[in-house]
BALOBA-1460 file (C-alpha; in Angstrom, 3 decimals):
// residues 155
<rec num="1" residu="m" x="-20.161" y="35.254" z="-6.253"/>
<rec num="2" residu="t" x="-17.065" y="33.083" z="-6.320"/>
<rec num="3" residu="g" x="-18.415" y="29.918" z="-6.985"/>
<rec num="4" residu="l" x="-16.771" y="28.521" z="-3.648"/>
<rec num="5" residu="t" x="-19.117" y="26.140" z="-1.865"/>
<rec num="6" residu="h" x="-18.677" y="27.439" z="1.498"/>
<rec num="7" residu="l" x="-19.815" y="31.319" z="0.251"/>
<rec num="8" residu="d" x="-23.389" y="32.507" z="-0.498"/>
<rec num="9" residu="e" x="-24.084" y="34.498" z="-3.280"/>
<rec num="10" residu="e" x="-23.234" y="37.815" z="-1.159"/>
<rec num="11" residu="g" x="-19.946" y="36.376" z="-0.093"/>
<rec num="12" residu="s" x="-21.129" y="35.579" z="3.540"/>
<rec num="13" residu="a" x="-19.805" y="32.207" z="5.165"/>
<rec num="14" residu="r" x="-21.890" y="29.365" z="5.137"/>
<rec num="15" residu="m" x="-22.699" y="25.627" z="5.654"/>
<rec num="16" residu="v" x="-22.958" y="23.868" z="2.436"/>
<rec num="17" residu="d" x="-26.492" y="21.859" z="2.227"/>
<rec num="18" residu="v" x="-25.310" y="17.916" z="1.358"/>
<rec num="19" residu="g" x="-29.030" y="16.840" z="1.888"/>
<rec num="20" residu="a" x="-29.691" y="16.359" z="-1.594"/>
<rec num="21" residu="k" x="-26.384" y="14.718" z="-2.215"/>
<rec num="22" residu="a" x="-26.255" y="10.809" z="-2.714"/>
<rec num="23" residu="v" x="-25.158" y="8.543" z="0.418"/>
<rec num="24" residu="t" x="-22.231" y="6.591" z="-0.678"/>
<rec num="25" residu="a" x="-18.740" y="4.438" z="1.039"/>
<rec num="26" residu="r" x="-16.485" y="7.835" z="1.626"/>
<rec num="27" residu="q" x="-12.756" y="7.535" z="3.029"/>
<rec num="28" residu="a" x="-9.745" y="9.544" z="3.228"/>
<rec num="29" residu="v" x="-6.390" y="9.198" z="4.055"/>
<rec num="30" residu="a" x="-4.376" y="11.450" z="5.435"/>
<rec num="31" residu="q" x="-0.319" y="12.126" z="6.314"/>
<rec num="32" residu="g" x="2.139" y="13.929" z="8.177"/>
<rec num="33" residu="r" x="5.631" y="13.484" z="9.921"/>
<rec num="34" residu="i" x="7.222" y="15.276" z="13.246"/>
<rec num="35" residu="t" x="11.003" y="14.968" z="13.074"/>
<rec num="36" residu="m" x="13.101" y="15.379" z="16.398"/>
<rec num="37" residu="t" x="16.389" y="14.058" z="17.848"/>
<rec num="38" residu="r" x="17.298" y="10.768" z="17.711"/>
<rec num="39" residu="d" x="18.068" y="10.404" z="21.512"/>
<rec num="40" residu="a" x="14.035" y="11.629" z="21.631"/>
<rec num="41" residu="a" x="12.895" y="9.373" z="19.281"/>
<rec num="42" residu="a" x="15.377" y="6.665" z="21.444"/>
<rec num="43" residu="a" x="13.404" y="7.731" z="24.253"/>
<rec num="44" residu="i" x="10.104" y="6.930" z="22.526"/>
<rec num="45" residu="r" x="11.050" y="3.756" z="21.228"/>
<rec num="46" residu="a" x="12.196" y="2.639" z="24.559"/>
<rec num="47" residu="g" x="8.932" y="3.820" z="26.311"/>
<rec num="48" residu="s" x="11.322" y="6.273" z="28.253"/>
<rec num="49" residu="v" x="9.547" y="9.102" z="27.697"/>
<rec num="50" residu="q" x="8.242" y="10.798" z="31.697"/>
<rec num="51" residu="k" x="4.654" y="10.986" z="30.401"/>
<rec num="52" residu="g" x="4.042" y="7.201" z="29.198"/>
<rec num="53" residu="d" x="3.649" y="5.699" z="26.332"/>
<rec num="54" residu="v" x="4.061" y="8.775" z="23.422"/>
<rec num="55" residu="l" x="2.298" y="6.290" z="20.825"/>
<rec num="56" residu="a" x="-0.814" y="5.117" z="22.402"/>
<rec num="57" residu="v" x="-1.969" y="8.149" z="23.642"/>
<rec num="58" residu="a" x="-1.088" y="10.067" z="20.299"/>
<rec num="59" residu="r" x="-3.037" y="7.458" z="18.455"/>
<rec num="60" residu="v" x="-6.319" y="7.784" z="20.867"/>
<rec num="61" residu="a" x="-5.812" y="11.608" z="20.601"/>
<rec num="62" residu="g" x="-6.198" y="11.405" z="16.662"/>
<rec num="63" residu="i" x="-9.327" y="9.278" z="16.950"/>
<rec num="64" residu="m" x="-10.902" y="11.533" z="19.388"/>
<rec num="65" residu="a" x="-9.756" y="14.641" z="17.093"/>
<rec num="66" residu="a" x="-11.488" y="13.120" z="14.065"/>
<rec num="67" residu="k" x="-14.843" y="12.583" z="16.180"/>
<rec num="68" residu="k" x="-14.729" y="16.255" z="16.961"/>
<rec num="69" residu="t" x="-13.665" y="17.726" z="13.754"/>
<rec num="70" residu="s" x="-17.371" y="19.749" z="13.296"/>
<rec num="71" residu="d" x="-16.251" y="21.587" z="16.725"/>
<rec num="72" residu="l" x="-13.162" y="22.554" z="15.613"/>
<rec num="73" residu="i" x="-13.496" y="23.469" z="11.815"/>
<rec num="74" residu="p" x="-16.214" y="26.010" z="11.533"/>
<rec num="75" residu="l" x="-18.190" y="24.882" z="8.251"/>
<rec num="76" residu="c" x="-17.363" y="21.388" z="8.800"/>
<rec num="77" residu="h" x="-20.623" y="18.935" z="9.166"/>
<rec num="78" residu="p" x="-20.980" y="16.552" z="12.332"/>
<rec num="79" residu="l" x="-20.272" y="13.092" z="10.882"/>
<rec num="80" residu="p" x="-21.230" y="9.823" z="11.732"/>
<rec num="81" residu="l" x="-17.880" y="8.024" z="11.094"/>
<rec num="82" residu="s" x="-17.595" y="4.186" z="11.118"/>
<rec num="83" residu="k" x="-13.642" y="3.932" z="11.313"/>
<rec num="84" residu="v" x="-10.769" y="6.070" z="12.209"/>
<rec num="85" residu="e" x="-7.301" y="4.154" z="12.497"/>
<rec num="86" residu="i" x="-4.385" y="5.906" z="13.161"/>
<rec num="87" residu="d" x="-0.545" y="3.957" z="12.148"/>
<rec num="88" residu="l" x="2.308" y="5.387" z="13.812"/>
<rec num="89" residu="v" x="5.806" y="4.529" z="12.103"/>
<rec num="90" residu="l" x="8.610" y="5.530" z="14.474"/>
<rec num="91" residu="d" x="12.343" y="5.559" z="13.228"/>
<rec num="92" residu="e" x="15.470" y="7.139" z="14.340"/>
<rec num="93" residu="d" x="14.755" y="11.089" z="13.916"/>
<rec num="94" residu="g" x="10.932" y="11.285" z="14.158"/>
<rec num="95" residu="v" x="7.278" y="9.884" z="13.657"/>
<rec num="96" residu="t" x="5.253" y="9.692" z="10.720"/>
<rec num="97" residu="a" x="1.355" y="9.635" z="10.880"/>
<rec num="98" residu="t" x="-0.920" y="8.097" z="8.476"/>
<rec num="99" residu="a" x="-4.978" y="8.443" z="9.534"/>
<rec num="100" residu="i" x="-7.585" y="6.811" z="7.335"/>
<rec num="101" residu="a" x="-11.206" y="8.102" z="8.504"/>
<rec num="102" residu="a" x="-14.246" y="6.844" z="6.709"/>
<rec num="103" residu="m" x="-18.341" y="6.657" z="6.818"/>
<rec num="104" residu="a" x="-20.791" y="5.927" z="4.566"/>
<rec num="105" residu="g" x="-22.876" y="9.479" z="3.668"/>
<rec num="106" residu="r" x="-23.447" y="12.885" z="1.753"/>
<rec num="107" residu="t" x="-20.218" y="14.551" z="2.411"/>
<rec num="108" residu="g" x="-16.346" y="13.871" z="2.345"/>
<rec num="109" residu="v" x="-14.259" y="12.723" z="5.525"/>
<rec num="110" residu="e" x="-10.787" y="14.798" z="4.334"/>
<rec num="111" residu="m" x="-11.037" y="16.757" z="6.950"/>
<rec num="112" residu="e" x="-11.479" y="14.221" z="9.850"/>
<rec num="113" residu="a" x="-8.241" y="12.542" z="8.048"/>
<rec num="114" residu="l" x="-6.398" y="15.378" z="8.300"/>
<rec num="115" residu="t" x="-7.490" y="16.453" z="12.144"/>
<rec num="116" residu="a" x="-6.535" y="13.019" z="13.237"/>
<rec num="117" residu="v" x="-3.415" y="12.875" z="11.955"/>
<rec num="118" residu="s" x="-2.758" y="16.990" z="12.760"/>
<rec num="119" residu="v" x="-3.961" y="15.921" z="17.060"/>
<rec num="120" residu="t" x="-1.527" y="13.124" z="16.749"/>
<rec num="121" residu="l" x="1.627" y="14.878" z="15.728"/>
<rec num="122" residu="l" x="0.388" y="17.390" z="18.121"/>
<rec num="123" residu="t" x="0.063" y="14.870" z="20.925"/>
<rec num="124" residu="v" x="3.571" y="13.449" z="19.816"/>
<rec num="125" residu="y" x="4.874" y="16.977" z="20.703"/>
<rec num="126" residu="d" x="3.240" y="17.518" z="23.666"/>
<rec num="127" residu="m" x="4.450" y="14.404" z="25.535"/>
<rec num="128" residu="a" x="7.826" y="14.523" z="24.429"/>
<rec num="129" residu="k" x="8.321" y="18.304" z="24.382"/>
<rec num="130" residu="a" x="10.880" y="17.612" z="27.684"/>
<rec num="131" residu="l" x="13.341" y="16.053" z="25.415"/>
<rec num="132" residu="d" x="12.804" y="18.087" z="22.411"/>
<rec num="133" residu="k" x="11.497" y="21.808" z="22.076"/>
<rec num="134" residu="r" x="12.917" y="21.705" z="18.526"/>
<rec num="135" residu="m" x="10.571" y="19.250" z="17.196"/>
<rec num="136" residu="t" x="8.716" y="20.097" z="13.786"/>
<rec num="137" residu="i" x="5.550" y="18.692" z="12.303"/>
<rec num="138" residu="s" x="5.165" y="18.786" z="8.707"/>
<rec num="139" residu="d" x="3.829" y="17.866" z="5.181"/>
<rec num="140" residu="i" x="0.483" y="17.067" z="6.396"/>
<rec num="141" residu="r" x="-1.233" y="16.110" z="3.015"/>
<rec num="142" residu="l" x="-4.327" y="14.333" z="1.964"/>
<rec num="143" residu="i" x="-3.055" y="11.360" z="0.525"/>
<rec num="144" residu="a" x="-6.102" y="9.746" z="-1.140"/>
<rec num="145" residu="k" x="-9.728" y="9.717" z="-0.828"/>
<rec num="146" residu="t" x="-12.796" y="7.899" z="-2.374"/>
<rec num="147" residu="g" x="-15.758" y="8.316" z="-2.648"/>
<rec num="148" residu="g" x="-18.425" y="10.901" z="-3.563"/>
<rec num="149" residu="k" x="-19.412" y="12.843" z="-6.578"/>
<rec num="150" residu="s" x="-15.888" y="13.849" z="-7.610"/>
<rec num="151" residu="g" x="-14.697" y="10.145" z="-7.485"/>
<rec num="152" residu="d" x="-11.426" y="9.026" z="-6.575"/>
<rec num="153" residu="w" x="-8.415" y="11.060" z="-5.975"/>
<rec num="154" residu="h" x="-5.048" y="10.031" z="-5.159"/>
<rec num="155" residu="a" x="-1.703" y="11.895" z="-4.584"/>
């Protein structure tokens, strides 16, 4: 009907059958940012946020989220991830999160990397919201992906 892989001939949602695809090494990199007041960023840097170590908890939350992506995004396949890495860069007015997800499989890991970044940043918000309720999460996007039939892609 539409040529979209998640729709059948009648336009109904379906999970794509990837069984015939070749197993290849797959990796995806996603990035996003949360901006905040300088005072909130300074408190995170100083480790004085009442809820605890914001960046450590956010990193673990992002890793856990990547592993649960198929529970959150209805048509995603559950994937045997071999790597999820979260890099957090704190500057004077926010945090930039970069997530890498990897595995050998028949489908890509873009959604896992994007989910990891999203939940990482949501966790920063949750842990620091007492300091700045105006924090803004933005610019969540795929930076690169490798492997699969469509090959490599870089933003």
